[in-house]
N, C-alpha and C positions, 0 to 999 in steps of 0.2 A: 797093849800099849795103844792108847786114842790113831788112828790112821792117819787123823790131820795133824795130829804134834809128828809122826814117821814122815810126812810128805814136807812140812816146813823145816823139822832139820833136813833131811836130803837137799832141798832146796839150799840151806845156810851152808852145807858140805861141800854141793857143788860151784856156789859162787865165790867160798873161799878159797878156789883154785886160783880165779883171778885178782886178788889181794891187792896184790903189788901192781898192776895195771890198773885199777880202780883209784889207788891213792894218787898213783902220778897223776890222775887225770885229774883230782879232785885238787892237787894240788896246782897242776895246770892253770886249771879254771880259777883257783883263788887266785892266781898270782896277776893274771892276765886283769883280772875283776879291780883288784887292789891298785894295778898300773894305771887303770882306764880311773879310776877314784882319786887317784893322786894328779891327775891330767888336768881334773876338773880345775878350769877358774872359780875363784872366791866370789861371791855376791853380796856387796854392802847394800842394807836398806838405808835411806835415809828417809826421812816424815817430819811434816809438821800440820798445825792444824788449827784452823781459824773459824771464831765465833760468829755466825752471822743472825743481830739481832735486829727483828722486826718487830718488835714490842715498843713502839712507842705510841705516844698520845696523841696522833695520829690514825693511827691504824681504827680505833672504835669510832673515829668520828666519818672516816671512807669507808666502813665498811658498807658494801652493795652500792654504793656510788661513783664507784673509783674503780680501776684493775686491781686487782689484788695479787700480788706477786707471789706464785704457788711454790712450795717448797720444791716439789719434785722436776717443775718446768726450770728452776732456776739452777738447780742441778745439771739438768739437760744441757742448760744455757752455758755453766760453767766448763764442761768436758767438750761441748763444741767449740767453744773460744780459747779456751787453752791446747787441746790434742788434736787442733785440725792443721792441716798441714803450715798454710804459713806463720802461725803463730809457733808452731812447734819447730818448726826453723827455726826462727830466729833465737828461739830458746837455746838449740841446740848449739848456735854458731856462738851464743854469748856463754855458753857452758863450754866450749871447746870440745864439745863429742862430734861436731860435724866439721871435716878438715873445707874448707874455703873453695880449694882446688878441684874437690871429689867432681865426677861426670854426676849426671840426672841420674842414672840408673841407680849409681852407689848410695844416691843421697835419699834420694827415695827409699830404698831397703835400710838406712840409718834409720830414718827418721820411721818404719812401721816395726824396728824390734824398738824404737825408744819409745813407741807410741803402747807397747805391749808391756812395757818396763814402769810406765805410769798408772799410779791406781790413784782414783779421786772417790772416795765414799762420803756419805751424808749420813747424820744418825742426831737424833734430838739428844738436846742438851744434858735430860735427864734418863736417857738411855729407853723412852716410852714411847713408838712411835706416834700412840695416839696424841701425843701430849705437843708434838713437833711447832705448832706455828704457837700457843702459846709457851710456849718453854724456852724456845729457841731454837738454831740449828748448828750443828759444829760438820765443820770439811772436814777431812784429813787428808794429807795430799802427800803420797809416798811413792818414792822412786828408787830403783834397784840398779845396779850397777856394778862393776870389776874393778871399779875407783872410789873408795870410800870419802875422800875431799871433794872428785868428780858429782859424787850423788847428793854430796851437801850441796854442790854451787848449782843442780837442775833445781834442786826444790826450794831455794833461796829463791832463784828467777821466776819458776812457778807461782811462789806465792806474792812475789810482791807482782807479777801479771794479772795476778787473783784480785788482790786488794786495790789495784792504781786502777786499771783499766775495768774490770767490770763494772763499776757506777753508769765509766763514760760512755761504755759500750750499750747499756741499757739506754742512757740518756738517749743516744745515737739512733739503738733501735727504734726509742716510742717517737722520734721524729720522722723517721722511714715509714713507721705505720701510721703515723695521720697525714701524712700525704696521698700514702694507698690509701687507705679512707675517704679522706678529701674526694680525687680521684675517682675513685669506686661509688662514692656519692653523685658525683657528676654525671656520672655515667647513668646511675640507677634512676635520676631523676629525668633524664630524657627519655629512657627508657617506658616509667609509669607514666609519661605527660602522653606518649604515643599509645602506650595502652587506655589509660579513660579516653582517648582521641576516637581509635577504632571501637571499642566497647559504646559509646556513646554514639557513633554514626551508626554502627550494626542495630541497637535498640530501636531507632529512630527508622530506618530501613524496614526491618520487618516486624513493626509494633503490630497488635493484635496475633500475632503467634508465636509469641514468648511463651513459655512455660509459668507456671503459675505456683503460688509458695506451696500451693498440694503436692506439685510433683510438677516432672515434667512429659513429655506426648505421652509415651505413651504410659506411663502411670495413671493417667488423666484418662484414658480411654479404656484402659482394663477396669478404673471406678466405676465409670459409668457403664460397661458393660456387665460388670458385676451387679449394679446397681439396677438395672433392667430384666437381670435372671432373676435377681431377689423380688422385684413387682412380677414376675411373672408366676414365679412359683407361689406368692401370696394372691395371684389373681387365680392360680389354679385350685388352690382350698377355697378361695370366696365361691368358683363354681361350683365343688363339690358340696359347699355347705348348702348352696343355695337348691340343690340338685336333693339335699338331704330333708331342708327344709319342704319343699314343695312336695316332694313325697307324703311327708307327717302330714303337710296341711290338706293332700287329696284324699288321703288316704286312713286308716284310722284313727287321726286326731279328729278330723271331719266330720266322720262317721259317727264317732262317741260322743263328739259335742252336738250332732245332731241329733242323737238319739238320747243325750242324756242333759238337752235344753230343759228347761222349766218354763212349764206356762207364763205369759206375760200378761196374762186379764185379758185383754182386748188388744193386745199384739196387732197391728197390720202389717199385710204383706205388702210387694208392691204397691197395689190398686187399693189400698185401705180395708182389705180383708183379712179375717183372722188367717194365722198361717196353717198347715195343712196340721201339723201336730195337733194343735189346737183343736184344729176340726175336727179330726181321729177322735182328741178325748171326749169333744162333745157327744159326736154321734156312738161313743160307745155307752157315754152316760143315758144319753137317750135311749137306746136298747134296751141296758139295764132295765130302764124305767118300764119301756114296755115290755120286756118280758115278765116284771111282778105281775101286770093285770092281763095281757094276752099270753096267749101260745104259740107255737114256732108258727104255725098255722098263718098266724093273723096277716093279712094282708100290710098293716103297716110295721108288724116286727119285718116283715120279708123284706120290706122298703127298707127300714131301716137298718137291714143288717148288709141290703145291696149296697146303700151308702157308703157303709163304714167298707165293705170291699172295694171300693171304688178308692175310698180316699188311702187306704194303705196301698193302691197300689199306685196311686199317684206321689203317694211318700216314697214309696220305693224308687221312682222314677225320680223324685227328687233329690235323693242319696245317691243314685246313680251319676246324676247329672254334677252334683259336687267333688263326686270323686275325678270328673276330667275336668274340673275347676272352673264351672260354670259363676260367675261372680252374683247373678241374679239366685242362682240356687243357696247362695248360702246365707242371705237373706231372707228367704220363703221356709231354710229349714230349721232356721233360729242356732247356725252354727257360730255365727258372725256375735250372737251375744256372752259364747262360752268363752272365759277368761283362759283356757288354754289353748281353743282355736286362737283367741288375741295375743297371745303371748309369741304364737309361731309365727300369727302373720307381721306382729311385729319384728320378730328377728329379722326376716325374711324379709322386708322392708330396710332393714338394717345393712344386711348383706346386697341391698341393690344400689346404698347409696357408696356402700365400700367399694363396689363394682366399679362404681360411676369414677370415684375418685382413684381408684388403680389404674383405670385407662387414661386417664389424664397423666398420672405420674408418670407411667409408660410412655404414654406419648413424647413429654419430653425427654426423659433420658433416651428412647432411640433419638430423636430428632438431635440431639447433643452426641449421640454417638456418629449418626449419618454424618454432621457437621465435623469430626475430628477427622474419619475418615477421608474426608476431600482433602485435607493436610496431609493424609497418610505419604504421600510423597516426599513434601516440601519440610514437615515440622521436624522431623527427626535430624534431618540436616542443621536446621536451623537451632536446633537445641545442641547439636554437636558442637557446630560455632562457638556460640552463645557459652556453652562451657568449658572450650580451648580460649576463647578472649579472658572469661572471666579466673581461669588457672593462671593464665601471664598476670591476668592484672593484678590477684592476692600475691602470686611470687614475686613480683616485680616492689610493689608495696610493704612487704613483710621483709624482704634485705632492706630494701633501703630506710625503712624503720631500725631495724638492725643494727646497719652501718651507721647512721643517725646516734643510734646508744651509745656503742663502744668509740668513737669519737668522741664524744663528750667524756666518758671513761677514762680514756686513753691522755686526753688533755689534763683530767682531775688529777689524774696517777701522775704523769708526768710532772704538775706543781705539786704535790705530795712529795717526788723524789727530791725533787729540787731543793725542800725544807726539811730533807734529811730524813726518810722512813725508813732506811736500811742501814744498819752502823755494822763496822766489821772489825772485832778482835783478835790479835792473834793471840790465842791461850796458849800453842807452844811451838817455840821458834826452831826454825830447821835443826835436826838430831840425827847422830847415827852412831850406832852399837860400833865397837871394835871388834868385835868377830862376826864373821858373816852368816847371814844369814841361811845360804845355801853353797854350797851340799853338804848334809846330812852325814859326816864322813864315817864318822863311827859305827852308825845305824848302817851305813850302805857296806861297810867291810861287813859288819857281822851278818846283815843279810848273802854277802855273796859267800863269804864262809860256809854258811848253811847250804846253799844252793848249789856250791861246789861240792859239799860230803854227799848231799842226795842223791847230786849227779854221778858221785863214784860211786854207791850203792847199787845207783841204776842199770850202771856199765855192767856191773858184775853181774848183777842177777840178768843184766841180758845177753850176754855172754854165755851164761850157761843153760840160759834157753835154747840160745843158738846150738850150744854143744855140750848137750846133755851125759851126764853119765850115770850109772845105776852104782848108788854107794851100799846098798842094804838090799838082803834078801827080802825086805817087804816090798819095797821097791819092783824088785823083780817079780814078786809073785803079782803088783799091780799090772804089770801088764801082760800077764796070762802064762808067765813062764813057770812049769814046774818047778819045784826048788826040792832036792831029796836032801839037801844037808850042807849044814855050814862050817866053814871051817875055820877059827879063828886067827888073829895075829901070830906070827912066831915069837915076836919080840915086844910087846903091849909096853913095857916101859919106855921101850926106844921111842916108840910112836908119843906116846905120852910126854917124853923130854922133846921129842922135835914138834910137837903141839905148842906146848908152853914159849919153845923160842922164838916160834913164826910169830903166837901171838905178843910177844914180849917185842920185836922188832917193829911189827906193826902198830903198837902201839904208842912206840919210841919217835915212829914217823910223824903218827899223827900227833903224840904232842909236841913234836918239831912243828909241824904245821899251827898248829896253835898259838906258840910262842913265837912263831911270824906276825899272825894275827895282832898279838902284843905289840910289837914290835912296831909292827905297820902304823897303829895307832897312835902309839909314844912319836913316831915321826910325824903323824899329820899335827896332833896336839902341838908338836915344837916348830912347825909351819915349813917344814919340806914341801913342795909341791913340784910336780916333773913338768918340764917344757918341753914342748912337742920340736918344739925349732932349734937343732941344735943337738939335740940328743942327750941335754945337758939337767943333772938334777941337782937341785940346788935346796 
C-alpha cells in the first residue's frame, strides 16, 4: 500500500480518539458565536436622492466668463456643510439622537459615530462620469441607525438642510469671497505701486550699468571674451596665411616667375635700360651670330662670351635678391609681370587688409572687455538686485491681475446664482426597508458553523500530534523498529460493531449541531434577539 495513504490513515485513527472532545469544542464555539450574532443589534438604512440640475440657459452664456460650479467642488461643499460638527449637532438634536443633557465628551462621541453612519455619494444622472456636467448630478444621502424611524427622520433633516441651506450658504460664501478678493486687491495694489517706485528709482540710480537685452553682465562679458578669442584665432590664421604667401612670393613662385617671364621687347628696368633677362637673350643671340662667323679664339667671341657670363651672374644676383624680398629685384627680373606672381601678391595684399581689419575689431572687443571688467565688483550686484526687483514686481502684477479677474468672475457668478443657475429636484424621498441591512445573520451563523467544525477537527489533529500512538506495523517500521510479526484482533466483528456504533453516535451529535443551526436561523428570522442587559431572551 502507498506509504502516504498509510500515514493519512494512521493520523485519522489517532485523531479519532479525541472525537468527543473535538465535537464538544466545535459545539461550544458554534453556540458562543451564535449567541454573539443574536446579541448584535439590527441596523436599518434610510436613503434619499436629490437631482442637481445645472443645465440652464445661463450656463453656455457664462462659460469662461464667470465662476463655474464644479461637481466635485459642490460635493465637497455639501459634505463639509452637512458633516461639520455644528451642523451635525443641530441635525442630531432635531432627530432625537443627541440628548441635550449629555456632556461635551459624550456628545462628541455620539457625533463621531453619527458622522461614520452618514454616507453622501454623487454620480451622474446617466451613470456615466464623463457626462456629469451635461446630464446633471444625483446626490444620494444614506444613514444607518438601530431605530428605523429615527434613520428616516435623520435623512429627512439632512435632505431638507441640503436643499434649503446649500444655495444660501453658497451665496454667503460668494459674498465672503468677494470681500476677501477686494481686500486682497487693495493690498496688492499698494504692493504693486511700491514695487514700481523701487524699480524706477533703482534704474535711475544705476543708469548705464543695467543689463542689456542680450543678457546680463556675465553673459555680455563672456560674449565679448569669446568674440575676442575668435578674432585672435582669425588673426593667427591670417598670419599663417601671410607667412605662407610670403614664402611663395619670395621662393619658388618668384623664381619661376622670373625665369619664365617673356621678353617685353623694349621693356626697361628702373633706369630705362633693358632688363637683365632681355640683355642675356640679346647677348646670347649676338654670341651665336659671332660663332657663325668666327672661331672661339676670336676677340669679339671672347668678349661676347664674357659679357654673357657677366649678365648671368647679374641674373643670379637678382634672383637671390628676389628671394630676399627686394621689391626692385621683382621689377628688374620681370617677375612682377608674371600672372602667378601677381595673384600671389594680390592675395598677400588682401591678407594685410584683413589683418588690419581684425586688429581693429580685436581692439574694440578688448576695449569692451576691459570696460566690463571695471564693473566686475558692482555689475553682478546691480544685476542681482534688479532681478529681485523685477521678480517682486512681476509677482505682484500677476497676483493683482489674477485677483481682478477672479473678482469679476465671482460677481458674475453670484448674479447667475441669483437668476437660478442651479436647480434641486428630489427624485427619491426618504425611505427605508423593513429588514435590517446589518448584520447578515444567516451568513454569519453559517460561517460560524464551518469555523467551529474546522476548529474541532484541528483540535483533534493537534491532540493527536501532542499525544501520538502507533496504530499499525507500517508506522512502527517507519520509526525504525524491526517488526517480526503481526497479531490480528481476537474479535474483529466486535471491533467493527464498536466502530459503527461510535460513528453513528458522532454523526448523530453532529446532526444535532446542524439542527441547532437550523433552529438558530429560524429564531433569527422570527426576530428573536439577545438583550445583554438583564440577560433576557426575547
